[in-house]
Steps between C-alpha positions, in 0.01 A plus 500: 500500500640829626708468814402709801703804590575628850637815659845407626691729736874457556738723691848509644703725728703762313873476574438227758869402499585845638254473789550359847331162538314439823260784572427566131411138424282483810311808383476358146347173623261679737386731219429210262302321772308817586398562138387138466275545803364843412420414138423131550160514327661642184804272486482177298846364585657662810815707470788267568868580542664286232857622552648692789410840357220417254133403513216412264124453518181504295210738554144524369524828306724774368367736765596258776852480356516881518369494858781260593764742372343800675460311827856367500646838406314655796620229740857552377486864608498379860786251467779552751754450223391676180467274198291481185349235274479471123174353375368322193132447427452257212168376361595161362430131464566243773489143371504306825227499769504808725656431838266673745720430802822662378638633171721197433509219244318682220613534140397705201600772260347765729741411781795473261433845353450652845832364625688611190342846522602530865859433401484755220372766740842508666628704207178692422404859584195394700469256792145393412391326180155395381496243218259277312223759460349662193644824371464784583397393853836335566693804377286744699532296819877478466526876450272564799708266719816679389350831611388344830846365576673827402324666793543201734873475426552866594411429863817467702544298818373783723208570266363146488314483836353848445384405151342186649318716755361720223377193312317386814379848598467756218428793737834675553370658823452157656840384374649811661348389831647150464851641459448799732591734215380840392198479264660716232816287512302182441300665221830579326615141556184370336572717197872423480433126521245534216238303694212633289680411177582153638136435584394617154749255343360217713142590409594511131653150523194364681267655241701348217503158666129484586 
């Protein structure tokens, strides 16, 4: 009998030891709780902080796993103290019953591989890894995520809230009103931040994961 596979999502805070504790951890916990609430109908085992700077959970599809990354990356743009997460999505076996209250007390190769992969990401070129899928889907998704994060990582501290505004409101004229800026200035900001390219990368990832 073939064992059932699940979409496991794990993540941790990049360079957490270099960050200040209080406000960042409060934001981290609030973000995890918010995602659990907003995507509750698509989450099988809620995202649970397993260590101080790490969480795991199980979702109902590859596309939901992608949505989790996009949603958290957007929320992080508004964090008072800038920080970033590395993510692993692994489609793998879980041997024990699924804990639907919190992502604790479960065992299986899928979880073991996800945790090992998260550790290996610390020395990898990309901060997002998809594993356990058929080729070439897995390879294409990993390349698309690398492109996505190349743009995201270029946004400096002052860029992050503006980029978030563009993701909420694609019309640069309306964003110019929000910041009381000249329209042409905000149009140039939209281009320099590569908002269109970022949205194309996200759409590509969603298309691949559907």
